[in-house]
Kinemage of the C-alpha trace (Angstrom):
@kinemage 1
@onewidth
@group {chain A} dominant
@subgroup {mainchain}
@vectorlist {calphas} color= white
{ca met a 1} P -5.532 -1.045 15.751
{ca ile a 2} L -6.273 1.724 13.265
{ca pro a 3} L -6.356 5.217 15.168
{ca lys a 4} L -9.920 6.133 16.250
{ca asp a 5} L -9.467 9.462 15.413
{ca tyr a 6} L -9.106 8.853 11.680
{ca tyr a 7} L -12.358 6.857 11.121
{ca arg a 8} L -14.200 9.639 13.998
{ca ser a 9} L -13.613 12.770 11.860
{ca arg a 10} L -12.772 10.984 8.089
{ca glu a 11} L -14.864 13.995 6.651
{ca ala a 12} L -12.354 16.678 8.254
{ca leu a 13} L -9.812 14.574 6.696
{ca cys a 14} L -11.049 14.839 4.090
{ca asp a 15} L -10.910 18.700 2.408
{ca ala a 16} L -13.044 21.092 2.983
{ca ala a 17} L -14.515 21.328 -0.220
{ca glu a 18} L -18.005 20.666 0.216
{ca ala a 19} L -17.766 18.393 -2.590
{ca asp a 20} L -14.880 16.031 -1.238
{ca val a 21} L -17.364 16.190 1.792
{ca glu a 22} L -20.566 15.237 0.392
{ca leu a 23} L -18.513 12.216 -2.025
{ca glu a 24} L -17.137 10.811 1.633
{ca gln a 25} L -20.690 10.351 2.351
{ca thr a 26} L -22.264 9.017 -0.519
{ca ser a 27} L -19.538 6.784 -0.910
{ca tyr a 28} L -19.556 5.642 2.692
{ca asn a 29} L -18.271 1.416 2.836
{ca pro a 30} L -19.377 0.055 6.393
{ca phe a 31} L -16.459 -2.073 6.547
{ca ile a 32} L -13.446 0.372 6.436
{ca ser a 33} L -15.239 2.250 9.501
{ca tyr a 34} L -13.219 1.908 12.698
{ca asp a 35} L -16.739 0.568 14.225
{ca phe a 36} L -16.574 -2.403 11.714
{ca leu a 37} L -12.339 -3.117 12.221
{ca ala a 38} L -12.768 -2.473 15.709
{ca ser a 39} L -15.555 -4.519 16.917
{ca leu a 40} L -14.085 -7.565 15.107
{ca glu a 41} L -10.518 -7.272 16.421
{ca glu a 42} L -11.838 -6.172 19.991
{ca ser a 43} L -14.230 -9.623 19.882
{ca gly a 44} L -11.402 -11.717 18.931
{ca ser a 45} L -12.515 -12.048 15.949
{ca ala a 46} L -9.669 -11.217 13.998
{ca gly a 47} L -6.941 -11.297 15.818
{ca ser a 48} L -3.676 -13.453 16.543
{ca arg a 49} L -5.105 -16.115 18.240
{ca thr a 50} L -7.292 -16.825 14.655
{ca gly a 51} L -4.592 -16.093 12.472
{ca trp a 52} L -4.873 -12.583 11.867
{ca leu a 53} L -2.316 -10.349 13.055
{ca pro a 54} L -3.163 -6.880 12.784
{ca gln a 55} L -0.471 -5.055 11.553
{ca his a 56} L -1.845 -1.542 10.177
{ca leu a 57} L -0.429 1.235 8.166
{ca val a 58} L 0.198 4.249 9.402
{ca leu a 59} L 0.955 7.284 7.422
{ca glu a 60} L 1.066 10.393 9.104
{ca asp a 61} L 3.287 14.103 8.295
{ca asp a 62} L 6.413 15.925 9.643
{ca thr a 63} L 3.583 16.792 12.576
{ca gly a 64} L 2.113 13.950 13.030
{ca ala a 65} L -0.886 14.224 11.382
{ca val a 66} L -3.228 11.372 9.148
{ca leu a 67} L -2.622 11.412 6.080
{ca gly a 68} L -3.821 7.776 5.135
{ca val a 69} L -3.810 3.952 6.478
{ca cys a 70} L -4.383 0.813 5.615
{ca pro a 71} L -5.861 -2.096 6.937
{ca ala a 72} L -3.269 -4.708 6.721
{ca tyr a 73} L -2.943 -8.553 8.641
{ca leu a 74} L -0.341 -10.582 8.975
{ca lys a 75} L -2.123 -14.474 7.982
{ca ser a 76} L -0.470 -18.367 8.938
{ca his a 77} L -3.372 -19.503 6.818
{ca ser a 78} L -5.458 -18.344 3.632
{ca arg a 79} L -9.272 -18.686 4.837
{ca gly a 80} L -11.790 -16.202 5.415
{ca glu a 81} L -9.898 -14.188 2.617
{ca tyr a 82} L -12.571 -15.242 -0.510
{ca val a 83} L -9.910 -14.504 -3.143
{ca phe a 84} L -8.463 -17.876 -3.016
{ca asp a 85} L -4.617 -18.505 -2.974
{ca glu a 86} L -4.225 -22.346 -1.618
{ca gly a 87} L -3.092 -23.399 -4.310
{ca trp a 88} L -0.420 -20.631 -4.936
{ca ala a 89} L 0.643 -21.542 -1.804
{ca asp a 90} L 1.490 -25.729 -1.860
{ca ala a 91} L 2.727 -25.636 -4.519
{ca tyr a 92} L 5.475 -23.007 -3.151
{ca glu a 93} L 6.139 -24.963 -0.334
{ca arg a 94} L 6.234 -28.134 -2.763
{ca ala a 95} L 8.935 -26.655 -4.592
{ca gly a 96} L 10.707 -25.991 -1.257
{ca gly a 97} L 9.718 -22.367 0.359
{ca arg a 98} L 7.701 -20.942 2.820
{ca tyr a 99} L 4.380 -19.589 2.083
{ca tyr a 100} L 3.875 -18.351 5.321
{ca pro a 101} L 3.427 -15.670 7.101
{ca lys a 102} L 2.253 -13.645 4.345
{ca leu a 103} L 0.431 -9.864 4.670
{ca gln a 104} L -3.329 -9.314 3.832
{ca val a 105} L -4.606 -6.034 2.659
{ca ser a 106} L -8.931 -6.658 3.679
{ca val a 107} L -11.238 -7.002 5.646
{ca pro a 108} L -11.238 -9.681 7.324
{ca phe a 109} L -14.168 -12.208 5.754
{ca thr a 110} L -16.306 -10.389 3.331
{ca pro a 111} L -15.403 -10.159 0.605
{ca ala a 112} L -17.077 -6.317 -0.886
{ca thr a 113} L -15.178 -3.386 -2.769
{ca gly a 114} L -14.171 -1.277 -1.264
{ca arg a 115} L -10.906 1.503 -0.619
{ca arg a 116} L -7.669 -0.233 0.981
{ca leu a 117} L -4.889 2.819 1.099
{ca leu a 118} L -7.385 5.172 2.275
{ca val a 119} L -5.939 8.504 2.111
{ca arg a 120} L -6.743 12.937 1.843
{ca pro a 121} L -8.534 13.463 -1.305
{ca gly a 122} L -6.289 16.280 -3.160
{ca glu a 123} L -3.518 16.339 -4.529
{ca gln a 124} L -1.018 14.703 -3.016
{ca ala a 125} L -3.611 11.625 -2.845
{ca glu a 126} L -1.406 10.046 -5.943
{ca thr a 127} L 1.531 10.309 -3.349
{ca ala a 128} L 0.252 9.173 -0.586
{ca arg a 129} L -1.126 6.266 -2.043
{ca ala a 130} L 2.309 5.253 -2.932
{ca ala a 131} L 4.269 5.755 -0.249
{ca leu a 132} L 1.273 3.018 1.550
{ca ala a 133} L 1.993 0.448 -0.842
{ca gln a 134} L 5.735 1.182 -0.412
{ca gly a 135} L 4.844 0.386 2.551
{ca leu a 136} L 3.503 -2.832 2.163
{ca thr a 137} L 6.486 -4.671 0.269
{ca ala a 138} L 8.635 -3.120 3.584
{ca leu a 139} L 6.549 -4.632 6.083
{ca ala a 140} L 6.561 -7.354 4.672
{ca arg a 141} L 10.215 -8.132 4.262
{ca met a 142} L 10.598 -6.946 8.234
{ca arg a 143} L 8.472 -9.802 9.163
{ca lys a 144} L 9.658 -12.155 6.474
{ca ala a 145} L 6.427 -12.461 4.586
{ca ser a 146} L 6.479 -13.488 1.421
{ca ser a 147} L 4.363 -11.994 -0.663
{ca val a 148} L 1.289 -9.769 -0.177
{ca his a 149} L -2.219 -8.881 -1.298
{ca ala a 150} L -4.642 -6.575 -1.003
{ca thr a 151} L -7.755 -7.971 -2.196
{ca phe a 152} L -11.157 -6.360 -3.589
{ca leu a 153} L -9.756 -2.994 -4.175
{ca thr a 154} L -11.499 -0.713 -5.906
{ca glu a 155} L -10.178 -0.045 -9.467
{ca gln a 156} L -7.712 3.063 -8.208
{ca asp a 157} L -6.132 1.658 -5.303
{ca ala a 158} L -5.004 -1.084 -7.686
{ca ala a 159} L -3.814 0.623 -10.055
{ca ala a 160} L -1.920 2.470 -7.734
{ca leu a 161} L -0.617 -0.834 -6.654
{ca gln a 162} L 0.217 -1.294 -10.100
{ca glu a 163} L 2.727 1.129 -10.117
{ca glu a 164} L 4.416 -0.125 -6.934
{ca asp a 165} L 5.132 -4.245 -9.230
{ca phe a 166} L 2.341 -5.070 -7.950
{ca leu a 167} L 0.502 -7.972 -9.685
{ca pro a 168} L -3.244 -7.534 -11.218
{ca arg a 169} L -5.789 -10.353 -10.651
{ca thr a 170} L -9.520 -10.334 -10.588
{ca asp a 171} L -12.531 -12.752 -10.799
{ca gln a 172} L -16.571 -12.000 -10.696
{ca gln a 173} L -19.356 -11.299 -8.428
{ca phe a 174} L -23.287 -10.063 -9.711
{ca his a 175} L -24.145 -7.395 -7.993
{ca trp a 176} L -27.772 -5.976 -8.899
{ca arg a 177} L -28.341 -2.317 -10.771
{ca asn a 178} L -30.614 0.144 -9.493
{ca gly a 179} L -32.473 1.470 -13.037
{ca gly a 180} L -34.400 4.481 -10.984
{ca tyr a 181} L -37.290 2.203 -10.271
{ca arg a 182} L -40.142 3.405 -8.318
{ca ser a 183} L -41.087 -0.144 -6.759
{ca phe a 184} L -40.040 -4.153 -6.901
{ca glu a 185} L -43.001 -4.616 -9.825
{ca asp a 186} L -41.304 -1.882 -11.264
{ca phe a 187} L -37.749 -3.243 -12.032
{ca leu a 188} L -39.913 -6.497 -12.406
{ca thr a 189} L -41.522 -5.024 -15.881
{ca ala a 190} L -37.384 -4.525 -17.004
{ca leu a 191} L -36.992 -8.459 -16.952
{ca ala a 192} L -38.265 -10.669 -19.603
{ca ser a 193} L -40.947 -12.140 -19.200
{ca arg a 194} L -39.503 -15.413 -18.844
{ca lys a 195} L -37.774 -14.263 -15.666
{ca arg a 196} L -40.469 -11.628 -14.245
{ca lys a 197} L -42.999 -14.728 -14.163
{ca ala a 198} L -40.698 -17.098 -11.716
{ca ile a 199} L -39.451 -14.692 -9.567
{ca lys a 200} L -42.784 -14.013 -9.111
{ca arg a 201} L -43.771 -17.193 -8.071
{ca glu a 202} L -40.830 -18.184 -6.084
{ca arg a 203} L -42.177 -15.059 -4.140
{ca arg a 204} L -45.596 -16.497 -3.232
{ca glu a 205} L -43.945 -20.095 -3.028
{ca ala a 206} L -41.272 -18.911 -0.368
{ca val a 207} L -44.548 -17.575 2.549
{ca glu a 208} L -46.737 -20.104 1.485
{ca ser a 209} L -46.173 -22.164 4.825
{ca gly a 210} L -47.053 -18.349 7.190
{ca ile a 211} L -43.707 -17.286 6.696
{ca glu a 212} L -43.363 -12.953 7.095
{ca ile a 213} L -40.691 -11.593 6.135
{ca cys a 214} L -39.914 -7.989 8.759
{ca his a 215} L -37.094 -5.732 8.302
{ca leu a 216} L -34.789 -5.324 11.489
{ca thr a 217} L -32.537 -1.316 12.164
{ca gly a 218} L -31.212 1.037 14.325
{ca lys a 219} L -32.819 -0.248 17.797
{ca asp a 220} L -35.056 -2.808 16.367
{ca ile a 221} L -32.502 -5.009 16.325
{ca thr a 222} L -33.311 -6.756 20.007
{ca glu a 223} L -31.216 -9.124 21.506
{ca glu a 224} L -33.727 -12.041 20.617
{ca ala a 225} L -32.965 -11.131 17.504
{ca trp a 226} L -29.439 -11.116 17.814
{ca glu a 227} L -30.230 -14.820 19.106
{ca ala a 228} L -31.437 -15.915 16.537
{ca phe a 229} L -29.310 -14.489 13.903
{ca phe a 230} L -26.318 -15.875 15.781
{ca ala a 231} L -27.814 -19.220 15.468
{ca phe a 232} L -28.871 -19.412 12.023
{ca tyr a 233} L -25.104 -17.834 11.319
{ca met a 234} L -23.292 -21.143 13.384
{ca glu a 235} L -25.701 -23.602 12.160
{ca thr a 236} L -24.588 -22.540 8.658
{ca gly a 237} L -21.754 -21.787 9.167
{ca ser a 238} L -20.685 -24.890 10.433
{ca arg a 239} L -21.477 -26.940 7.709
{ca lys a 240} L -20.431 -23.518 4.929
{ca trp a 241} L -17.538 -23.660 6.273
{ca gly a 242} L -16.144 -26.005 9.582
{ca arg a 243} L -16.106 -23.304 11.960
{ca pro a 244} L -17.716 -19.598 11.196
{ca tyr a 245} L -15.681 -16.851 10.737
{ca leu a 246} L -17.512 -14.379 13.876
{ca asn a 247} L -18.633 -14.737 17.685
{ca arg a 248} L -21.649 -14.088 19.583
{ca arg a 249} L -19.200 -10.839 20.318
{ca phe a 250} L -18.837 -9.209 17.227
{ca tyr a 251} L -22.808 -8.847 16.384
{ca thr a 252} L -22.853 -7.649 19.766
{ca leu a 253} L -20.616 -5.380 19.168
{ca ile a 254} L -21.882 -3.828 15.912
{ca gly a 255} L -25.091 -3.370 17.721
{ca glu a 256} L -23.982 -1.003 19.714
{ca arg a 257} L -22.124 0.693 17.780
{ca met a 258} L -23.275 0.727 14.020
{ca ala a 259} L -26.933 -0.712 14.518
{ca asp a 260} L -28.220 2.114 12.129
{ca lys a 261} L -25.814 0.533 9.746
{ca val a 262} L -27.588 -2.713 9.634
{ca leu a 263} L -30.692 -4.221 7.926
{ca leu a 264} L -31.584 -7.433 8.929
{ca val a 265} L -33.766 -9.237 7.097
{ca met a 266} L -35.890 -12.718 9.330
{ca ala a 267} L -38.058 -14.438 8.870
{ca lys a 268} L -40.622 -15.584 11.209
{ca arg a 269} L -43.035 -17.975 11.125
{ca ala a 270} L -45.357 -20.044 14.406
{ca gly a 271} L -44.252 -17.276 16.345
{ca arg a 272} L -40.349 -17.199 15.760
{ca tyr a 273} L -38.070 -16.976 13.463
{ca ile a 274} L -36.790 -19.575 11.319
{ca ala a 275} L -34.471 -17.436 8.623
{ca gly a 276} L -32.327 -14.711 8.248
{ca ala a 277} L -29.738 -12.474 6.651
{ca ile a 278} L -27.838 -10.001 7.276
{ca asn a 279} L -26.728 -6.817 5.181
{ca phe a 280} L -24.537 -3.165 5.844
{ca ile a 281} L -26.184 0.043 4.228
{ca gly a 282} L -23.417 1.954 2.971
{ca gly a 283} L -23.555 5.408 1.654
{ca asp a 284} L -25.481 4.118 -2.570
{ca thr a 285} L -24.551 0.219 -1.620
{ca leu a 286} L -26.705 -2.529 -0.036
{ca tyr a 287} L -23.823 -4.522 0.760
{ca gly a 288} L -25.120 -8.508 1.597
{ca arg a 289} L -23.246 -10.803 3.510
{ca his a 290} L -25.198 -14.016 6.073
{ca trp a 291} L -27.909 -15.897 5.632
{ca gly a 292} L -29.044 -18.824 7.809
{ca cys a 293} L -32.033 -20.855 8.121
{ca val a 294} L -33.087 -23.881 11.057
{ca glu a 295} L -36.460 -24.976 8.425
{ca gln a 296} L -35.516 -25.190 4.960
{ca his a 297} L -38.555 -24.226 2.856
{ca pro a 298} L -38.013 -23.819 -1.104
{ca phe a 299} L -37.075 -19.964 -1.948
{ca leu a 300} L -36.881 -18.940 1.173
{ca his a 301} L -32.538 -18.166 0.560
{ca phe a 302} L -33.915 -16.222 -2.301
{ca glu a 303} L -36.218 -14.078 -1.123
{ca val a 304} L -34.646 -13.494 2.204
{ca cys a 305} L -31.256 -12.450 0.397
{ca tyr a 306} L -32.378 -10.979 -3.360
{ca his a 307} L -35.354 -9.785 -3.738
{ca gln a 308} L -36.038 -8.706 -0.172
{ca ala a 309} L -32.148 -7.026 -0.701
{ca ile a 310} L -33.161 -5.165 -3.916
{ca glu a 311} L -37.144 -4.099 -2.091
{ca phe a 312} L -34.708 -1.992 0.303
{ca ala a 313} L -32.308 -0.497 -2.198
{ca ile a 314} L -35.626 0.709 -4.010
{ca ser a 315} L -36.577 1.736 -1.392
{ca arg a 316} L -33.584 3.864 -0.099
{ca gly a 317} L -32.643 4.502 -3.367
{ca leu a 318} L -29.232 2.643 -2.749
{ca lys a 319} L -27.055 2.532 -6.523
{ca thr a 320} L -25.970 -1.008 -5.806
{ca val a 321} L -26.874 -4.220 -3.742
{ca glu a 322} L -23.802 -6.648 -3.898
{ca ala a 323} L -24.552 -10.058 -2.323
{ca gly a 324} L -21.554 -11.196 -1.331
{ca ala a 325} L -19.019 -13.924 -3.327
{ca gln a 326} L -19.644 -16.682 -6.398
{ca gly a 327} L -23.472 -17.546 -7.225
{ca glu a 328} L -24.516 -17.393 -11.133
{ca his a 329} L -27.556 -18.192 -9.039
{ca lys a 330} L -28.355 -14.692 -8.825
{ca leu a 331} L -27.915 -13.810 -12.170
{ca ala a 332} L -31.886 -14.553 -12.705
{ca arg a 333} L -32.439 -12.910 -10.301
{ca gly a 334} L -31.629 -9.349 -11.696
{ca tyr a 335} L -27.675 -9.559 -10.536
{ca leu a 336} L -25.382 -9.318 -13.177
{ca pro a 337} L -21.389 -9.882 -13.457
{ca val a 338} L -18.790 -7.781 -12.064
{ca thr a 339} L -15.399 -7.926 -12.352
{ca thr a 340} L -13.991 -7.548 -9.001
{ca his a 341} L -10.062 -6.798 -8.961
{ca ser a 342} L -7.139 -8.152 -6.446
{ca ala a 343} L -3.445 -6.739 -6.094
{ca his a 344} L -0.306 -9.475 -5.380
{ca phe a 345} L 3.966 -8.581 -4.576
{ca ile a 346} L 5.054 -12.010 -4.235
{ca ala a 347} L 9.117 -11.494 -2.928
{ca asp a 348} L 10.356 -15.060 -4.982
{ca pro a 349} L 11.233 -13.247 -8.327
{ca gly a 350} L 10.872 -17.300 -9.805
{ca phe a 351} L 7.418 -17.400 -8.198
{ca arg a 352} L 6.561 -13.909 -9.318
{ca gln a 353} L 7.147 -15.578 -12.249
{ca ala a 354} L 5.091 -18.958 -12.606
{ca val a 355} L 2.777 -16.478 -10.699
{ca ala a 356} L 2.446 -13.982 -13.167
{ca glu a 357} L 1.784 -16.510 -15.999
{ca tyr a 358} L -0.763 -17.709 -14.328
{ca leu a 359} L -3.312 -14.341 -13.688
{ca lys a 360} L -2.660 -13.982 -17.147
{ca arg a 361} L -4.701 -17.155 -17.924
{ca glu a 362} L -7.086 -16.488 -15.501
{ca arg a 363} L -7.770 -12.898 -16.674
{ca ala a 364} L -8.871 -13.947 -20.518
{ca tyr a 365} L -10.889 -16.630 -18.489
{ca val a 366} L -12.291 -14.433 -15.640
{ca ala a 367} L -13.307 -11.705 -19.659
{ca glu a 368} L -14.415 -14.281 -21.080
{ca ala a 369} L -16.861 -15.555 -18.990
{ca gly a 370} L -18.109 -12.276 -17.716
{ca ala a 371} L -18.990 -11.506 -21.147
{ca glu a 372} L -21.272 -15.253 -21.648
{ca leu a 373} L -22.374 -14.816 -18.194
{ca ser a 374} L -23.927 -11.168 -19.343
{ca glu a 375} L -25.501 -12.500 -22.278
{ca leu a 376} L -27.914 -15.370 -20.181
{ca gly a 377} L -28.894 -12.257 -18.387
{ca pro a 378} L -32.299 -11.941 -17.484
{ca phe a 379} L -33.440 -8.622 -19.045
{ca arg a 380} L -35.271 -7.915 -21.792
{ca arg a 381} L -33.720 -6.810 -24.981
{ca val a 382} L -35.592 -4.436 -27.328
{ca ser a 383} L -36.791 -8.205 -29.497
{ca asp a 384} L -38.548 -9.294 -26.227
{ca glu a 385} L -42.148 -8.318 -25.552
{ca pro a 386} L -42.778 -5.200 -23.695
């Protein structure tokens, strides 16, 4: 387990300078908090039985003071990562290699960008990042892992890993950016007329069957709400993945430890919950994660997952909504393409060369697709009507 004290006193581990403390607060990411990672492991959602064996790195100085940590897992499969490498595994094993185990640097089951090389800001930060990166490749050799995969990286961490011979990979998500909007209606005025009308229509139709939408956070998240949401998650997860990744105890633990960082958007009809989405509240970002339902209603998914997230972000003054992996359908609802970054260390020289060539082509495709999708965004252009 990553040392509890590191996460409990992150401000103390940052420089005492006010600017650094403020930076830490505004960039707070719930997924790299001790509470979130510990809940994954203590619940058994991430552990040896699920193929996520914790191998976290801790960087200390000569006095034993923690200078940085890196969440890492030894994996026997490629599920729950959202950066897909099954094709690499198949190719390597058909060529006579052994792809698993591999070392995964990520937050399990969480396709959200965040820091992975968690170091103290200051003059030694770059040196500490390099030491953690070197530690990852050394750990891979010790564990006889074929490779190291660091996913959903900040650009700073991606650059640090590339300096240590990791191969860069890019992908794409859709994020909403707050243009200083005062309300959801204010946001709609920034859209082209046709898109604006379409969103208004689907918001009306989403609740036409007597559906009520509510926001639950902190102490308002009751056991009744958790039970209902977990049922939604299990029903949708079973259809989507075959076996849901998270168990009921995980939700109990985050409810106990970080309920004030959780937003449940719940839909209720005829006195019972019928659908819901879970979001996590960061320093300046709302992170949408899972959705589920037990009744199907037109546009309810868009309302609960996307429109309500935007409305909440505006009300809290948050800068961004990250609505999870994939989904070009998000484009019409104000979420624009954003490039995500990962870095991959391949031990076998021949296999590394093959992967490097593939990634070069893939990066060009991702960049081209992102540019094309940006042109299709719903926002008004200068030539459009006011």
